[in-house]
VOLUM-242121 format. One record per residue (C-alpha): residue number from 0; residue in three letters; chain; x negated, y negated, z negated. Coordinates in steps of 0.1 Angstrom, whole numbers, plus 5000, padded with zeros to 4 digits. Each point is the difference from the previous one (the first is absolute). Layout:
num NUM residu ALA chaine A u X v Y w Z
...
This chain:
num 0 residu MET chaine A u 9290 v 3941 w 2363
num 1 residu ALA chaine A u 4965 v 4993 w 4986
num 2 residu LEU chaine A u 4972 v 5022 w 5011
num 3 residu LYS chaine A u 4994 v 5026 w 4971
num 4 residu THR chaine A u 4971 v 5019 w 5011
num 5 residu GLN chaine A u 4961 v 4997 w 5020
num 6 residu GLN chaine A u 5005 v 5009 w 5036
num 7 residu PRO chaine A u 4975 v 5018 w 5015
num 8 residu GLN chaine A u 4980 v 4977 w 5018
num 9 residu SER chaine A u 4998 v 5025 w 5032
num 10 residu GLN chaine A u 5042 v 5005 w 5003
num 11 residu ASP chaine A u 5023 v 4970 w 5010
num 12 residu ILE chaine A u 5021 v 4982 w 4980
num 13 residu GLN chaine A u 5037 v 4984 w 5012
num 14 residu ARG chaine A u 5028 v 4993 w 4976
num 15 residu VAL chaine A u 5022 v 4972 w 4990
num 16 residu VAL chaine A u 4987 v 4983 w 4965
num 17 residu HIS chaine A u 5018 v 4977 w 4980
num 18 residu MET chaine A u 4984 v 4973 w 4976
num 19 residu ALA chaine A u 5014 v 4972 w 4972
num 20 residu ALA chaine A u 4989 v 4965 w 5008
num 21 residu ASP chaine A u 5015 v 4974 w 4984
num 22 residu GLY chaine A u 5033 v 5017 w 4986
num 23 residu VAL chaine A u 5010 v 5017 w 5034
num 24 residu THR chaine A u 4990 v 5031 w 5015
num 25 residu LEU chaine A u 4980 v 5001 w 5035
num 26 residu GLU chaine A u 5001 v 5023 w 5026
num 27 residu GLY chaine A u 4974 v 5013 w 5020
num 28 residu ALA chaine A u 4983 v 5024 w 5028
num 29 residu LEU chaine A u 4969 v 5012 w 4987
num 30 residu ALA chaine A u 4975 v 5021 w 5028
num 31 residu ILE chaine A u 4965 v 5007 w 4996
num 32 residu PRO chaine A u 4984 v 5023 w 5030
num 33 residu ALA chaine A u 4973 v 5025 w 4988
num 34 residu GLY chaine A u 4962 v 4982 w 5000
num 35 residu ALA chaine A u 5014 v 4962 w 4990
num 36 residu ARG chaine A u 4980 v 4978 w 4995
num 37 residu GLY chaine A u 5027 v 4973 w 4986
num 38 residu ILE chaine A u 5038 v 4991 w 4998
num 39 residu VAL chaine A u 5013 v 4965 w 5015
num 40 residu LEU chaine A u 5029 v 4990 w 4983
num 41 residu PHE chaine A u 5024 v 4982 w 5019
num 42 residu ALA chaine A u 5021 v 4965 w 4995
num 43 residu HIS chaine A u 5030 v 4997 w 5023
num 44 residu GLY chaine A u 5015 v 4968 w 5013
num 45 residu SER chaine A u 5032 v 4984 w 4987
num 46 residu GLY chaine A u 5028 v 5023 w 5016
num 47 residu SER chaine A u 4977 v 5029 w 5009
num 48 residu SER chaine A u 5001 v 5032 w 4976
num 49 residu ARG chaine A u 4968 v 5033 w 4998
num 50 residu HIS chaine A u 5023 v 5013 w 5031
num 51 residu SER chaine A u 4987 v 4974 w 5023
num 52 residu PRO chaine A u 4993 v 5015 w 5029
num 53 residu ARG chaine A u 4970 v 4978 w 5013
num 54 residu ASN chaine A u 4985 v 5005 w 4963
num 55 residu ASN chaine A u 5003 v 5035 w 5000
num 56 residu PHE chaine A u 4985 v 5001 w 5033
num 57 residu VAL chaine A u 4972 v 4978 w 4987
num 58 residu ALA chaine A u 5001 v 5028 w 4969
num 59 residu ARG chaine A u 4997 v 5030 w 5020
num 60 residu ALA chaine A u 4973 v 4988 w 5016
num 61 residu LEU chaine A u 4977 v 4992 w 4975
num 62 residu GLN chaine A u 5007 v 5039 w 4983
num 63 residu ALA chaine A u 4990 v 5012 w 5037
num 64 residu GLY chaine A u 4965 v 4977 w 4988
num 65 residu ALA chaine A u 4996 v 5019 w 4965
num 66 residu LEU chaine A u 5019 v 4976 w 4978
num 67 residu GLY chaine A u 5029 v 5002 w 4980
num 68 residu THR chaine A u 5033 v 4978 w 4999
num 69 residu LEU chaine A u 5021 v 4992 w 4977
num 70 residu LEU chaine A u 5036 v 4982 w 5017
num 71 residu ILE chaine A u 5018 v 4979 w 4966
num 72 residu ASP chaine A u 5032 v 4979 w 4998
num 73 residu LEU chaine A u 4990 v 4974 w 4981
num 74 residu LEU chaine A u 5036 v 4988 w 4992
num 75 residu THR chaine A u 5032 v 5022 w 4991
num 76 residu GLU chaine A u 5028 v 5001 w 5026
num 77 residu GLN chaine A u 5021 v 4970 w 4980
num 78 residu GLU chaine A u 4969 v 4981 w 4998
num 79 residu ASP chaine A u 4988 v 4999 w 5041
num 80 residu ALA chaine A u 5040 v 4988 w 5003
num 81 residu THR chaine A u 4990 v 4966 w 4988
num 82 residu TYR chaine A u 4982 v 4976 w 5021
num 83 residu GLU chaine A u 4983 v 4985 w 4975
num 84 residu THR chaine A u 4987 v 5037 w 4982
num 85 residu ARG chaine A u 4983 v 5005 w 5037
num 86 residu PHE chaine A u 4979 v 4970 w 5000
num 87 residu ASP chaine A u 4990 v 4998 w 4965
num 88 residu ILE chaine A u 4964 v 5009 w 5005
num 89 residu ASP chaine A u 4995 v 5000 w 4960
num 90 residu LEU chaine A u 5022 v 5029 w 4997
num 91 residu LEU chaine A u 4987 v 5017 w 5028
num 92 residu ALA chaine A u 4960 v 5000 w 4990
num 93 residu ARG chaine A u 5010 v 5006 w 4964
num 94 residu ARG chaine A u 5019 v 5037 w 5015
num 95 residu LEU chaine A u 4967 v 5001 w 5023
num 96 residu THR chaine A u 4979 v 5002 w 4966
num 97 residu ALA chaine A u 5020 v 5022 w 4979
num 98 residu THR chaine A u 4998 v 5024 w 5030
num 99 residu THR chaine A u 4965 v 4996 w 5001
num 100 residu GLU chaine A u 4997 v 5009 w 4960
num 101 residu TRP chaine A u 5020 v 5029 w 5009
num 102 residu LEU chaine A u 4978 v 5017 w 5025
num 103 residu GLY chaine A u 4971 v 4995 w 4979
num 104 residu LYS chaine A u 5015 v 5015 w 4969
num 105 residu GLU chaine A u 5014 v 5030 w 5022
num 106 residu PRO chaine A u 4978 v 5033 w 5005
num 107 residu ALA chaine A u 5004 v 5006 w 5037
num 108 residu THR chaine A u 4994 v 4961 w 5006
num 109 residu GLN chaine A u 4975 v 4986 w 4971
num 110 residu ARG chaine A u 4966 v 5012 w 5024
num 111 residu PHE chaine A u 5009 v 4979 w 5030
num 112 residu ASP chaine A u 4989 v 4965 w 5013
num 113 residu ILE chaine A u 5033 v 4978 w 5003
num 114 residu GLY chaine A u 5008 v 4976 w 5032
num 115 residu TYR chaine A u 5029 v 4983 w 5002
num 116 residu PHE chaine A u 5017 v 4998 w 5041
num 117 residu GLY chaine A u 5027 v 4970 w 4995
num 118 residu ALA chaine A u 5025 v 4988 w 5030
num 119 residu SER chaine A u 5017 v 4966 w 4997
num 120 residu THR chaine A u 5006 v 4991 w 4963
num 121 residu GLY chaine A u 4989 v 5030 w 4990
num 122 residu ALA chaine A u 4965 v 4989 w 5012
num 123 residu ALA chaine A u 4999 v 4969 w 4976
num 124 residu ALA chaine A u 5011 v 5024 w 4973
num 125 residu ALA chaine A u 4970 v 5022 w 5005
num 126 residu LEU chaine A u 4975 v 4972 w 5001
num 127 residu LYS chaine A u 5016 v 4983 w 4968
num 128 residu ALA chaine A u 4997 v 5035 w 4983
num 129 residu ALA chaine A u 4966 v 5006 w 5013
num 130 residu ALA chaine A u 4986 v 4966 w 4984
num 131 residu VAL chaine A u 5014 v 5014 w 4965
num 132 residu LEU chaine A u 4985 v 5034 w 5003
num 133 residu GLY chaine A u 4970 v 4989 w 5014
num 134 residu SER chaine A u 4975 v 5030 w 5007
num 135 residu THR chaine A u 5027 v 5023 w 4997
num 136 residu ILE chaine A u 5010 v 4996 w 5034
num 137 residu LYS chaine A u 4973 v 5004 w 5027
num 138 residu ALA chaine A u 5016 v 4991 w 5030
num 139 residu VAL chaine A u 5030 v 4978 w 5014
num 140 residu VAL chaine A u 5017 v 5002 w 5036
num 141 residu SER chaine A u 5027 v 4977 w 5011
num 142 residu ARG chaine A u 5025 v 5009 w 5030
num 143 residu GLY chaine A u 5015 v 4971 w 5014
num 144 residu GLY chaine A u 5002 v 4984 w 4962
num 145 residu ARG chaine A u 5008 v 4967 w 4982
num 146 residu PRO chaine A u 4966 v 4997 w 4982
num 147 residu ASP chaine A u 5004 v 4963 w 4994
num 148 residu LEU chaine A u 5024 v 5006 w 4972
num 149 residu ALA chaine A u 4980 v 5019 w 4979
num 150 residu GLU chaine A u 4989 v 4961 w 4997
num 151 residu SER chaine A u 4971 v 4989 w 4975
num 152 residu ALA chaine A u 4994 v 5043 w 4993
num 153 residu LEU chaine A u 4986 v 5002 w 5035
num 154 residu GLY chaine A u 4962 v 4987 w 4988
num 155 residu ARG chaine A u 5001 v 5025 w 4972
num 156 residu VAL chaine A u 5002 v 5032 w 5019
num 157 residu HIS chaine A u 4968 v 5020 w 5000
num 158 residu ALA chaine A u 5012 v 5026 w 5020
num 159 residu PRO chaine A u 4992 v 5003 w 5039
num 160 residu THR chaine A u 5031 v 4986 w 5017
num 161 residu LEU chaine A u 5012 v 5004 w 5038
num 162 residu LEU chaine A u 5025 v 4982 w 5014
num 163 residu ILE chaine A u 5017 v 5011 w 5031
num 164 residu VAL chaine A u 5024 v 4983 w 5022
num 165 residu GLY chaine A u 5016 v 5001 w 5029
num 166 residu GLY chaine A u 4993 v 4980 w 5029
num 167 residu TRP chaine A u 5032 v 4984 w 5006
num 168 residu ASP chaine A u 5007 v 4989 w 4970
num 169 residu ASP chaine A u 4992 v 4970 w 4996
num 170 residu VAL chaine A u 5011 v 4983 w 4971
num 171 residu VAL chaine A u 4986 v 5030 w 4979
num 172 residu ILE chaine A u 4969 v 5000 w 5017
num 173 residu ASP chaine A u 4994 v 4963 w 4991
num 174 residu LEU chaine A u 5014 v 5011 w 4960
num 175 residu ASN chaine A u 4970 v 5027 w 5000
num 176 residu ARG chaine A u 4973 v 4975 w 5014
num 177 residu GLN chaine A u 5009 v 4978 w 4970
num 178 residu ALA chaine A u 4999 v 5028 w 4975
num 179 residu TYR chaine A u 4969 v 5013 w 5018
num 180 residu ALA chaine A u 4982 v 4971 w 4992
num 181 residu ARG chaine A u 5008 v 5000 w 4960
num 182 residu LEU chaine A u 4989 v 5038 w 4998
num 183 residu THR chaine A u 4964 v 5003 w 4987
num 184 residu CYS chaine A u 4995 v 5036 w 5000
num 185 residu THR chaine A u 4988 v 5021 w 5028
num 186 residu LYS chaine A u 5025 v 4993 w 5023
num 187 residu ASP chaine A u 5012 v 5000 w 5039
num 188 residu LEU chaine A u 5031 v 4989 w 5024
num 189 residu VAL chaine A u 5006 v 5023 w 5027
num 190 residu ILE chaine A u 5027 v 4986 w 5024
num 191 residu VAL chaine A u 5017 v 5028 w 5023
num 192 residu PRO chaine A u 5004 v 4987 w 5036
num 193 residu GLY chaine A u 5036 v 5005 w 5013
num 194 residu ALA chaine A u 5017 v 5009 w 4961
num 195 residu THR chaine A u 5030 v 4982 w 4985
num 196 residu HIS chaine A u 5006 v 4999 w 4969
num 197 residu LEU chaine A u 5013 v 5036 w 4989
num 198 residu PHE chaine A u 4974 v 5014 w 5027
num 199 residu GLU chaine A u 5025 v 5019 w 5020
num 200 residu GLU chaine A u 4985 v 4995 w 5033
num 201 residu PRO chaine A u 4981 v 5035 w 5018
num 202 residu GLY chaine A u 4964 v 5006 w 4983
num 203 residu THR chaine A u 5005 v 4971 w 4975
num 204 residu LEU chaine A u 5011 v 5020 w 4971
num 205 residu GLU chaine A u 4973 v 5024 w 5009
num 206 residu GLU chaine A u 4973 v 4974 w 4997
num 207 residu VAL chaine A u 5013 v 4987 w 4967
num 208 residu ALA chaine A u 5000 v 5037 w 4986
num 209 residu ARG chaine A u 4960 v 5007 w 5017
num 210 residu LEU chaine A u 4988 v 4964 w 4979
num 211 residu ALA chaine A u 5016 v 5008 w 4970
num 212 residu THR chaine A u 4978 v 5037 w 5002
num 213 residu GLN chaine A u 4969 v 4988 w 5009
num 214 residu TRP chaine A u 5003 v 4968 w 4972
num 215 residu PHE chaine A u 5010 v 5023 w 4969
num 216 residu SER chaine A u 4975 v 5030 w 5012
num 217 residu ARG chaine A u 4976 v 4975 w 4998
num 218 residu TYR chaine A u 5005 v 4992 w 4964
num 219 residu LEU chaine A u 5023 v 5028 w 4977
num 220 residu GLY chaine A u 4975 v 5029 w 4994
num 221 residu SER chaine A u 4967 v 4995 w 4988
num 222 residu ALA chaine A u 4989 v 5020 w 5035
num 223 residu GLY chaine A u 5014 v 4977 w 5022
num 224 residu ARG chaine A u 5003 v 4966 w 4980
num 225 residu GLY chaine A u 4975 v 4972 w 5016
num 226 residu LYS chaine A u 4992 v 5019 w 5034
num 227 residu PRO chaine A u 5011 v 4981 w 5029
């Protein structure tokens, strides 16, 4: 259901929301803690969903750091069952752009700076959408992402971008280094030692959450933006 009324800033918001995009209805989980300084929109990787335990872990860490989150299923169940659709970066980016525009119109979210957190192919979609939306997107974080799939859009990204890769994810490290070289925005590449692609090793996902919270806290919200 769409948000209908302005919520008091001192009150936590947690609800399931629905929005229209490309003739389908997308479903997401919105959480805004009291005193939030911004909101982070999650773009999941292929075969994942808003119920991803890893992304939910990171979302809870962001919420504890006074950041709102929206975990959205960019594909319907039927679309996600099709291999080609899972890797349709343009489609994912278009859905992400539509969701971002929704956030900008809803009374409960329109006052917030917006950031993107992308995983796997979702990172490419986040960077493509950020290139289209320009200054609307204040920061991007990629976890084990495929930013190389954003291709020519990389040079048009203005949002400060953090690429996080596992130290044992050799192929993805190389792809991230190639993408990093093409980014012209404020950027950083962090390799988490001892982590594989899914960051399942003890302490590695916690490190991702810490790095993401630090990055978004730096760039979302006028009080925190630009501070080291």
